MOPAC internal coordinates of N, CA, C and O (Angstrom, degrees):
PM7 1SCF
backbone

  N    0.0000 0     0.00 0     0.00 0    0    0    0
  C    1.4463 1     0.00 0     0.00 0    1    0    0
  C    1.5248 1   108.61 1     0.00 0    2    1    0
  O    1.2310 1   120.18 1   -40.27 1    3    2    1
  N    1.3069 1   117.27 1   139.73 1    3    2    1
  C    1.4633 1   121.84 1  -173.40 1    5    3    2
  C    1.5081 1   114.31 1   -82.98 1    6    5    3
  O    1.2310 1   120.43 1   160.49 1    7    6    5
  N    1.3384 1   116.78 1   -19.51 1    7    6    5
  C    1.4476 1   121.75 1   176.19 1    9    7    6
  C    1.5265 1   113.99 1    60.50 1   10    9    7
  O    1.2310 1   120.87 1  -119.01 1   11   10    9
  N    1.3071 1   115.93 1    60.99 1   11   10    9
  C    1.4672 1   122.06 1   171.21 1   13   11   10
  C    1.5222 1   106.57 1   -77.48 1   14   13   11
  O    1.2310 1   120.05 1   -61.03 1   15   14   13
  N    1.3114 1   117.52 1   118.97 1   15   14   13
  C    1.4691 1   120.69 1  -175.08 1   17   15   14
  C    1.5221 1   110.70 1   -86.24 1   18   17   15
  O    1.2310 1   121.39 1   -19.08 1   19   18   17
  N    1.3169 1   114.95 1   160.92 1   19   18   17
  C    1.4653 1   118.74 1   176.65 1   21   19   18
  C    1.5246 1   109.10 1   -66.19 1   22   21   19
  O    1.2310 1   119.52 1   153.97 1   23   22   21
  N    1.3598 1   118.53 1   -26.03 1   23   22   21
  C    1.4635 1   121.06 1   176.55 1   25   23   22
  C    1.5298 1   109.55 1   -67.12 1   26   25   23
  O    1.2310 1   120.33 1   141.89 1   27   26   25
  N    1.3534 1   116.97 1   -38.11 1   27   26   25
  C    1.4634 1   120.48 1   175.68 1   29   27   26
  C    1.5309 1   110.12 1   -60.90 1   30   29   27
  O    1.2310 1   120.97 1   136.22 1   31   30   29
  N    1.3309 1   115.75 1   -43.78 1   31   30   29
  C    1.4647 1   120.30 1  -179.44 1   33   31   30
  C    1.5328 1   109.81 1   -66.40 1   34   33   31
  O    1.2310 1   120.11 1   138.78 1   35   34   33
  N    1.3277 1   117.39 1   -41.22 1   35   34   33
  C    1.4546 1   121.27 1   177.82 1   37   35   34
  C    1.5247 1   111.09 1   -60.77 1   38   37   35
  O    1.2310 1   120.95 1   139.91 1   39   38   37
  N    1.3368 1   115.80 1   -40.09 1   39   38   37
  C    1.4774 1   120.79 1   177.84 1   41   39   38
  C    1.5329 1   110.59 1   -63.52 1   42   41   39
  O    1.2310 1   120.77 1   133.19 1   43   42   41
  N    1.3206 1   116.13 1   -46.81 1   43   42   41
  C    1.4592 1   120.53 1   178.14 1   45   43   42
  C    1.5223 1   111.48 1   -62.08 1   46   45   43
  O    1.2310 1   120.65 1   140.27 1   47   46   45
  N    1.3316 1   116.36 1   -39.73 1   47   46   45
  C    1.4549 1   120.57 1   179.19 1   49   47   46
  C    1.5350 1   109.83 1   -64.21 1   50   49   47
  O    1.2310 1   120.40 1   138.62 1   51   50   49
  N    1.3082 1   116.84 1   -41.38 1   51   50   49
  C    1.4997 1   119.13 1   178.04 1   53   51   50
  C    1.5357 1   109.81 1   -62.71 1   54   53   51
  O    1.2310 1   119.99 1   137.09 1   55   54   53
  N    1.3235 1   117.62 1   -42.91 1   55   54   53
  C    1.4548 1   120.66 1   179.73 1   57   55   54
  C    1.5180 1   111.69 1   -62.64 1   58   57   55
  O    1.2310 1   120.70 1   143.40 1   59   58   57
  N    1.3360 1   116.26 1   -36.60 1   59   58   57
  C    1.4455 1   121.16 1   179.55 1   61   59   58
  C    1.5311 1   112.81 1   -87.84 1   62   61   59
  O    1.2310 1   121.42 1  -178.12 1   63   62   61
  N    1.3243 1   114.89 1     1.88 1   63   62   61
  C    1.4747 1   121.75 1  -179.33 1   65   63   62
  C    1.5278 1   111.21 1    58.33 1   66   65   63
  O    1.2310 1   120.84 1  -135.49 1   67   66   65
  N    1.3252 1   116.00 1    44.51 1   67   66   65
  C    1.4551 1   121.99 1   177.31 1   69   67   66
  C    1.5213 1   108.08 1  -105.61 1   70   69   67
  O    1.2310 1   120.66 1   -43.73 1   71   70   69
  N    1.3157 1   116.35 1   136.27 1   71   70   69
  C    1.4508 1   121.17 1   177.57 1   73   71   70
  C    1.5172 1   107.72 1   -98.95 1   74   73   71
  O    1.2310 1   120.64 1   -81.66 1   75   74   73
  N    1.3199 1   116.38 1    98.34 1   75   74   73
  C    1.4905 1   120.50 1  -177.79 1   77   75   74
  C    1.5166 1   109.31 1  -104.19 1   78   77   75
  O    1.2310 1   121.41 1   -38.70 1   79   78   77
  N    1.3186 1   114.91 1   141.30 1   79   78   77
  C    1.4513 1   122.21 1   175.88 1   81   79   78
  C    1.5088 1   110.93 1   -79.39 1   82   81   79
  O    1.2310 1   120.85 1    -9.30 1   83   82   81
  N    1.3314 1   115.98 1   170.70 1   83   82   81
  C    1.4640 1   121.31 1  -178.45 1   85   83   82
  C    1.5204 1   112.46 1   -59.17 1   86   85   83
  O    1.2310 1   120.67 1   137.11 1   87   86   85
  N    1.3345 1   116.33 1   -42.89 1   87   86   85
  C    1.4814 1   120.48 1  -179.66 1   89   87   86
  C    1.5211 1   109.86 1   -66.37 1   90   89   87
  O    1.2310 1   120.34 1   139.65 1   91   90   89
  N    1.3414 1   116.95 1   -40.35 1   91   90   89
  C    1.4727 1   120.09 1   179.81 1   93   91   90
  C    1.5147 1   110.64 1   -63.89 1   94   93   91
  O    1.2310 1   119.78 1   141.86 1   95   94   93
  N    1.3287 1   118.02 1   -38.14 1   95   94   93
  C    1.4741 1   120.35 1   178.25 1   97   95   94
  C    1.5220 1   110.73 1   -59.71 1   98   97   95
  O    1.2310 1   120.83 1   135.54 1   99   98   97
  N    1.3443 1   116.03 1   -44.46 1   99   98   97
  C    1.4707 1   119.56 1   178.26 1  101   99   98
  C    1.5284 1   111.36 1   -64.26 1  102  101   99
  O    1.2310 1   120.22 1   135.13 1  103  102  101
  N    1.3436 1   117.19 1   -44.87 1  103  102  101
  C    1.4716 1   120.81 1  -179.03 1  105  103  102
  C    1.5163 1   111.13 1   -62.14 1  106  105  103
  O    1.2310 1   120.66 1   132.69 1  107  106  105
  N    1.3381 1   116.35 1   -47.31 1  107  106  105
  C    1.4778 1   119.40 1  -177.20 1  109  107  106
  C    1.5024 1   111.26 1   -68.63 1  110  109  107
  O    1.2310 1   119.93 1   145.56 1  111  110  109
  N    1.3416 1   117.74 1   -34.44 1  111  110  109
  C    1.4618 1   119.71 1   177.35 1  113  111  110
  C    1.5303 1   110.11 1   -61.04 1  114  113  111
  O    1.2310 1   120.61 1   136.56 1  115  114  113
  N    1.3353 1   116.44 1   -43.44 1  115  114  113
  C    1.4716 1   119.78 1   179.03 1  117  115  114
  C    1.5260 1   111.23 1   -66.73 1  118  117  115
  O    1.2310 1   120.47 1   139.40 1  119  118  117
  N    1.3363 1   116.70 1   -40.60 1  119  118  117
  C    1.4647 1   119.99 1  -179.60 1  121  119  118
  C    1.5220 1   111.74 1   -66.28 1  122  121  119
  O    1.2310 1   120.11 1   133.96 1  123  122  121
  N    1.3307 1   117.40 1   -46.04 1  123  122  121
  C    1.4630 1   120.50 1   179.72 1  125  123  122
  C    1.5214 1   109.41 1   -65.10 1  126  125  123
  O    1.2310 1   119.94 1   140.47 1  127  126  125
  N    1.3070 1   117.71 1   -39.53 1  127  126  125
  C    1.4564 1   121.15 1   178.45 1  129  127  126
  C    1.5294 1   109.85 1   -59.43 1  130  129  127
  O    1.2310 1   120.24 1   138.07 1  131  130  129
  N    1.3326 1   117.15 1   -41.93 1  131  130  129
  C    1.4638 1   121.09 1   177.68 1  133  131  130
  C    1.5234 1   112.17 1   -63.82 1  134  133  131
  O    1.2310 1   120.94 1   138.85 1  135  134  133
  N    1.3230 1   115.81 1   -41.15 1  135  134  133
  C    1.4752 1   119.54 1   179.74 1  137  135  134
  C    1.5345 1   109.93 1   -63.78 1  138  137  135
  O    1.2310 1   120.31 1   135.53 1  139  138  137
  N    1.3298 1   117.02 1   -44.47 1  139  138  137
  C    1.4764 1   120.92 1  -179.87 1  141  139  138
  C    1.5237 1   109.35 1   -63.27 1  142  141  139
  O    1.2310 1   119.63 1   140.68 1  143  142  141
  N    1.3318 1   118.31 1   -39.32 1  143  142  141
  C    1.4616 1   121.00 1   177.52 1  145  143  142
  C    1.5311 1   111.23 1   -63.41 1  146  145  143
  O    1.2310 1   119.75 1   139.35 1  147  146  145
  N    1.3333 1   118.08 1   -40.65 1  147  146  145
  C    1.4666 1   120.79 1   178.15 1  149  147  146
  C    1.5204 1   111.10 1   -64.24 1  150  149  147
  O    1.2310 1   120.23 1   137.48 1  151  150  149
  N    1.3191 1   117.16 1   -42.52 1  151  150  149
  C    1.4730 1   120.88 1   177.97 1  153  151  150
  C    1.5189 1   109.82 1   -62.21 1  154  153  151
  O    1.2310 1   120.24 1   137.78 1  155  154  153
  N    1.3238 1   117.15 1   -42.22 1  155  154  153
  C    1.4661 1   120.27 1   178.96 1  157  155  154
  C    1.5353 1   110.65 1   -62.11 1  158  157  155
  O    1.2310 1   120.01 1   139.80 1  159  158  157
  N    1.3279 1   117.58 1   -40.20 1  159  158  157
  C    1.4536 1   120.60 1   178.91 1  161  159  158
  C    1.5279 1   111.10 1   -65.40 1  162  161  159
  O    1.2310 1   120.54 1   140.65 1  163  162  161
  N    1.3127 1   116.57 1   -39.35 1  163  162  161
  C    1.4736 1   120.80 1   179.08 1  165  163  162
  C    1.5302 1   110.43 1   -65.53 1  166  165  163
  O    1.2310 1   120.73 1   142.11 1  167  166  165
  N    1.3279 1   116.22 1   -37.89 1  167  166  165
  C    1.4637 1   120.66 1  -179.08 1  169  167  166
  C    1.5197 1   111.82 1   -64.45 1  170  169  167
  O    1.2310 1   119.93 1   158.50 1  171  170  169
  N    1.3423 1   117.74 1   -21.50 1  171  170  169
  C    1.4574 1   121.76 1   180.00 1  173  171  170
  C    1.5249 1   113.30 1   -79.22 1  174  173  171
  O    1.2310 1   120.03 1   167.78 1  175  174  173
  N    1.3307 1   117.55 1   -12.22 1  175  174  173
  C    1.4491 1   122.01 1  -177.59 1  177  175  174
  C    1.5333 1   108.94 1   -66.98 1  178  177  175
  O    1.2310 1   121.17 1   -47.05 1  179  178  177
  N    1.3357 1   115.37 1   132.95 1  179  178  177
  C    1.4751 1   120.28 1   179.86 1  181  179  178
  C    1.5121 1   109.27 1   -75.15 1  182  181  179
  O    1.2310 1   120.30 1   -66.65 1  183  182  181
  N    1.3294 1   117.03 1   113.35 1  183  182  181
  C    1.4549 1   121.86 1   179.29 1  185  183  182
  C    1.5284 1   111.54 1  -111.92 1  186  185  183
  O    1.2310 1   120.70 1  -160.55 1  187  186  185
  N    1.3009 1   116.26 1    19.45 1  187  186  185
  C    1.4404 1   121.45 1   178.30 1  189  187  186
  C    1.5294 1   110.94 1   -57.54 1  190  189  187
  O    1.2310 1   119.83 1   -53.58 1  191  190  189
  N    1.3114 1   117.94 1   126.42 1  191  190  189
  C    1.4579 1   121.98 1   177.51 1  193  191  190
  C    1.5121 1   114.20 1    81.85 1  194  193  191
  O    1.2310 1   119.21 1  -175.99 1  195  194  193
  N    1.3198 1   119.11 1     4.01 1  195  194  193
  C    1.4406 1   121.11 1   178.77 1  197  195  194
  C    1.5221 1   108.43 1  -101.93 1  198  197  195
  O    1.2310 1   121.26 1   -59.43 1  199  198  197
  N    1.3131 1   115.19 1   120.57 1  199  198  197
  C    1.4452 1   120.72 1  -179.59 1  201  199  198
  C    1.5312 1   111.65 1   -76.28 1  202  201  199
  O    1.2310 1   119.78 1   -39.71 1  203  202  201
  N    1.3157 1   118.03 1   140.29 1  203  202  201
  C    1.4763 1   119.42 1   177.27 1  205  203  202
  C    1.5239 1   110.32 1   -68.45 1  206  205  203
  O    1.2310 1   120.54 1   -29.64 1  207  206  205
  N    1.3243 1   116.57 1   150.36 1  207  206  205
  C    1.4442 1   121.61 1   178.12 1  209  207  206
  C    1.5274 1   110.12 1   -89.37 1  210  209  207
  O    1.2310 1   120.41 1   -36.14 1  211  210  209
  N    1.3125 1   116.82 1   143.86 1  211  210  209
  C    1.4453 1   120.78 1   179.76 1  213  211  210
  C    1.5343 1   111.68 1   -89.87 1  214  213  211
  O    1.2310 1   120.87 1   169.25 1  215  214  213
  N    1.3316 1   115.94 1   -10.75 1  215  214  213
  C    1.4605 1   121.14 1  -174.55 1  217  215  214
  C    1.5151 1   107.51 1  -150.28 1  218  217  215
  O    1.2310 1   119.38 1   -39.75 1  219  218  217
  N    1.3271 1   118.78 1   140.25 1  219  218  217
  C    1.4688 1   119.21 1  -178.09 1  221  219  218
  C    1.5218 1   115.20 1   -61.02 1  222  221  219
  O    1.2310 1   119.45 1   157.76 1  223  222  221
  N    1.3339 1   118.66 1   -22.24 1  223  222  221
  C    1.4454 1   120.44 1  -179.66 1  225  223  222
  C    1.5375 1   111.20 1  -104.58 1  226  225  223
  O    1.2310 1   120.55 1  -165.23 1  227  226  225
  N    1.3086 1   116.55 1    14.77 1  227  226  225
  C    1.4799 1   120.48 1   178.51 1  229  227  226
  C    1.5331 1   108.47 1   -74.96 1  230  229  227
  O    1.2310 1   120.99 1   -43.26 1  231  230  229
  N    1.3296 1   115.72 1   136.74 1  231  230  229
  C    1.4594 1   118.72 1   177.66 1  233  231  230
  C    1.5247 1   110.68 1   -93.18 1  234  233  231
  O    1.2310 1   119.99 1    -1.50 1  235  234  233
  N    1.3177 1   117.63 1   178.50 1  235  234  233
  C    1.4734 1   121.53 1  -176.03 1  237  235  234
  C    1.5116 1   112.54 1   -64.03 1  238  237  235
  O    1.2310 1   119.66 1   158.12 1  239  238  237
  N    1.3324 1   118.25 1   -21.88 1  239  238  237
  C    1.4801 1   120.86 1   178.86 1  241  239  238
  C    1.5123 1   111.70 1   -82.61 1  242  241  239
  O    1.2310 1   120.00 1   175.57 1  243  242  241
  N    1.3251 1   117.61 1    -4.43 1  243  242  241
  C    1.4408 1   121.17 1  -179.24 1  245  243  242
  C    1.5251 1   114.77 1    92.40 1  246  245  243
  O    1.2310 1   120.64 1   176.05 1  247  246  245
  N    1.3307 1   116.39 1    -3.95 1  247  246  245
  C    1.4404 1   120.65 1   178.66 1  249  247  246
  C    1.5350 1   110.32 1   -80.52 1  250  249  247
  O    1.2310 1   120.78 1   -40.22 1  251  250  249
  N    1.3121 1   116.12 1   139.78 1  251  250  249
  C    1.4610 1   119.62 1   175.70 1  253  251  250
  C    1.5071 1   107.79 1   -89.71 1  254  253  251
  O    1.2310 1   121.07 1   -49.17 1  255  254  253
  N    1.3256 1   115.56 1   130.83 1  255  254  253
  C    1.4617 1   120.81 1  -179.33 1  257  255  254
  C    1.5172 1   109.07 1   -62.83 1  258  257  255
  O    1.2310 1   121.73 1   -44.88 1  259  258  257
  N    1.3065 1   114.30 1   135.12 1  259  258  257
  C    1.4499 1   119.76 1  -179.55 1  261  259  258
  C    1.5329 1   108.71 1   -86.06 1  262  261  259
  O    1.2310 1   121.55 1   -48.27 1  263  262  261
  N    1.3010 1   114.64 1   131.73 1  263  262  261
  C    1.4668 1   120.05 1   177.66 1  265  263  262
  C    1.5193 1   108.77 1   -85.61 1  266  265  263
  O    1.2310 1   120.84 1   -24.40 1  267  266  265
  N    1.3108 1   115.99 1   155.60 1  267  266  265
  C    1.4395 1   119.68 1   178.63 1  269  267  266
  C    1.5181 1   109.98 1   -69.65 1  270  269  267
  O    1.2310 1   121.01 1   -22.69 1  271  270  269
  N    1.3223 1   115.67 1   157.31 1  271  270  269
  C    1.4542 1   121.57 1   176.65 1  273  271  270
  C    1.5301 1   110.02 1   -69.16 1  274  273  271
  O    1.2310 1   120.34 1   -37.45 1  275  274  273
  N    1.3072 1   116.96 1   142.55 1  275  274  273
  C    1.4634 1   120.01 1   171.26 1  277  275  274
  C    1.5167 1   107.58 1   -75.71 1  278  277  275
  O    1.2310 1   121.17 1   -52.39 1  279  278  277
  N    1.3007 1   115.37 1   127.61 1  279  278  277
  C    1.4598 1   120.87 1  -179.12 1  281  279  278
  C    1.5158 1   109.01 1  -126.03 1  282  281  279
  O    1.2310 1   121.02 1   -50.74 1  283  282  281
  N    1.3256 1   115.65 1   129.26 1  283  282  281
  C    1.4475 1   120.72 1   177.01 1  285  283  282
  C    1.5261 1   108.35 1   -75.39 1  286  285  283
  O    1.2310 1   120.82 1   -53.23 1  287  286  285
  N    1.3358 1   116.04 1   126.77 1  287  286  285
  C    1.4604 1   120.46 1   178.58 1  289  287  286
  C    1.5278 1   108.51 1  -126.12 1  290  289  287
  O    1.2310 1   120.49 1   -23.15 1  291  290  289
  N    1.3131 1   116.66 1   156.85 1  291  290  289
  C    1.4635 1   118.24 1   179.32 1  293  291  290
  C    1.5143 1   111.15 1   -59.46 1  294  293  291
  O    1.2310 1   121.13 1   -34.11 1  295  294  293
  N    1.3198 1   115.44 1   145.89 1  295  294  293
  C    1.4649 1   121.72 1  -178.23 1  297  295  294
  C    1.5070 1   109.17 1  -139.03 1  298  297  295
  O    1.2310 1   120.45 1     0.17 1  299  298  297
  N    1.3268 1   116.75 1  -179.83 1  299  298  297
  C    1.4409 1   120.61 1   178.21 1  301  299  298
  C    1.5364 1   110.67 1   -72.58 1  302  301  299
  O    1.2310 1   121.13 1   -33.21 1  303  302  301
  N    1.3102 1   115.45 1   146.79 1  303  302  301
  C    1.4610 1   119.08 1   171.09 1  305  303  302
  C    1.5365 1   106.52 1   -78.58 1  306  305  303
  O    1.2310 1   120.84 1   -14.43 1  307  306  305
  N    1.3306 1   116.01 1   165.57 1  307  306  305
  C    1.4687 1   120.31 1   178.11 1  309  307  306
  C    1.5225 1   109.89 1   -58.47 1  310  309  307
  O    1.2310 1   120.29 1   139.74 1  311  310  309
  N    1.3040 1   117.06 1   -40.26 1  311  310  309
  C    1.4661 1   120.38 1   179.71 1  313  311  310
  C    1.5341 1   111.27 1   -62.74 1  314  313  311
  O    1.2310 1   120.15 1   137.22 1  315  314  313
  N    1.3306 1   117.33 1   -42.78 1  315  314  313
  C    1.4571 1   120.61 1   179.52 1  317  315  314
  C    1.5240 1   111.47 1   -66.48 1  318  317  315
  O    1.2310 1   120.43 1   140.67 1  319  318  317
  N    1.3208 1   116.78 1   -39.33 1  319  318  317
  C    1.4528 1   120.83 1  -178.87 1  321  319  318
  C    1.5135 1   111.81 1   -66.71 1  322  321  319
  O    1.2310 1   120.48 1   144.04 1  323  322  321
  N    1.3415 1   116.68 1   -35.96 1  323  322  321
  C    1.4655 1   122.09 1  -177.85 1  325  323  322
  C    1.5104 1   113.02 1   -91.35 1  326  325  323
  O    1.2310 1   120.41 1   179.25 1  327  326  325
  N    1.3099 1   116.82 1    -0.75 1  327  326  325
  C    1.4723 1   122.38 1  -173.76 1  329  327  326
  C    1.5250 1   113.04 1   -50.77 1  330  329  327
  O    1.2310 1   118.83 1   136.67 1  331  330  329
  N    1.3068 1   119.84 1   -43.33 1  331  330  329
  C    1.4682 1   122.78 1  -175.81 1  333  331  330
  C    1.5226 1   113.37 1  -104.50 1  334  333  331
  O    1.2310 1   120.24 1  -171.20 1  335  334  333
  N    1.3329 1   117.15 1     8.80 1  335  334  333
  C    1.4788 1   120.04 1  -179.48 1  337  335  334
  C    1.5174 1   110.75 1   -67.79 1  338  337  335
  O    1.2310 1   120.11 1   -44.69 1  339  338  337
  N    1.3438 1   117.39 1   135.31 1  339  338  337
  C    1.4522 1   119.32 1   178.06 1  341  339  338
  C    1.5329 1   112.60 1   -62.82 1  342  341  339
  O    1.2310 1   120.72 1   142.81 1  343  342  341
  N    1.3605 1   116.23 1   -37.19 1  343  342  341
  C    1.4642 1   121.15 1   177.96 1  345  343  342
  C    1.5231 1   107.41 1  -138.65 1  346  345  343
  O    1.2310 1   121.42 1   -36.36 1  347  346  345
  N    1.3274 1   114.90 1   143.64 1  347  346  345
  C    1.4603 1   119.56 1   176.32 1  349  347  346
  C    1.5165 1   108.08 1  -146.76 1  350  349  347
  O    1.2310 1   121.22 1   -25.19 1  351  350  349
  N    1.3248 1   115.27 1   154.81 1  351  350  349
  C    1.4508 1   121.31 1  -179.99 1  353  351  350
  C    1.5281 1   108.81 1  -153.77 1  354  353  351
  O    1.2310 1   120.50 1   -52.82 1  355  354  353
  N    1.2978 1   116.64 1   127.18 1  355  354  353
  C    1.4716 1   123.32 1   178.58 1  357  355  354
  C    1.5303 1   111.56 1    50.95 1  358  357  355
  O    1.2310 1   120.17 1  -130.35 1  359  358  357
  N    1.3003 1   117.28 1    49.65 1  359  358  357
  C    1.4704 1   124.65 1   178.66 1  361  359  358
  C    1.5480 1   112.09 1    58.91 1  362  361  359
  O    1.2310 1   121.23 1  -143.46 1  363  362  361
  N    1.3388 1   115.26 1    36.54 1  363  362  361
  C    1.4573 1   120.79 1   176.92 1  365  363  362
  C    1.5065 1   108.66 1  -138.91 1  366  365  363
  O    1.2310 1   121.29 1   -24.54 1  367  366  365
  N    1.3385 1   115.13 1   155.46 1  367  366  365
  C    1.4595 1   119.74 1   171.98 1  369  367  366
  C    1.5144 1   108.46 1   -68.69 1  370  369  367
  O    1.2310 1   120.06 1   -42.71 1  371  370  369
  N    1.3161 1   117.48 1   137.29 1  371  370  369
  C    1.4680 1   121.43 1   176.55 1  373  371  370
  C    1.5174 1   106.71 1  -105.08 1  374  373  371
  O    1.2310 1   120.87 1   -56.62 1  375  374  373
  N    1.3377 1   115.95 1   123.38 1  375  374  373
  C    1.4452 1   121.32 1  -178.33 1  377  375  374
  C    1.5222 1   109.62 1  -126.57 1  378  377  375
  O    1.2310 1   119.84 1   -22.01 1  379  378  377
  N    1.3299 1   117.91 1   157.99 1  379  378  377
  C    1.4661 1   120.15 1   178.16 1  381  379  378
  C    1.5122 1   111.34 1   -63.69 1  382  381  379
  O    1.2310 1   120.55 1   -35.44 1  383  382  381
  N    1.3291 1   116.55 1   144.56 1  383  382  381
  C    1.4477 1   121.71 1   178.10 1  385  383  382
  C    1.5164 1   109.15 1   -72.91 1  386  385  383
  O    1.2310 1   119.91 1   -47.30 1  387  386  385
  N    1.3388 1   117.77 1   132.70 1  387  386  385
  C    1.4540 1   119.83 1  -179.61 1  389  387  386
  C    1.4992 1   112.24 1  -113.57 1  390  389  387
  O    1.2310 1   119.30 1   167.35 1  391  390  389
  N    1.3166 1   118.93 1   -12.65 1  391  390  389
  C    1.4526 1   123.31 1   178.05 1  393  391  390
  C    1.5278 1   109.19 1  -114.29 1  394  393  391
  O    1.2310 1   120.82 1   -31.96 1  395  394  393
  N    1.3097 1   116.04 1   148.04 1  395  394  393
  C    1.4607 1   119.69 1   178.16 1  397  395  394
  C    1.5113 1   110.09 1   -72.47 1  398  397  395
  O    1.2310 1   121.18 1   -17.65 1  399  398  397
  N    1.3525 1   115.34 1   162.35 1  399  398  397
  C    1.4594 1   119.57 1   178.99 1  401  399  398
  C    1.4578 1   111.79 1   -56.61 1  402  401  399
  O    1.2310 1   120.10 1   180.00 1  403  402  401

């Protein structure tokens, strides 16, 4: 276990100008500690003889997987999409505000 302390998290929070509560410091310390442990476990994997990939979709033969062509297909009109909406405004769904101004 890497032992990321709550003081480490508090220091990082200050640097990032985040105001974290006591409970959040404990939660984030545990979460960051878990992430560091996972990275440490991955670093132990034997990668001898394995070439790095140049692209996330590259296969072991070095070929990059071809993506399908983007094709425009018929879709709903704005009126059809909003047909059953409880509230709508200016061709958009109207939903309750959840964040303050």
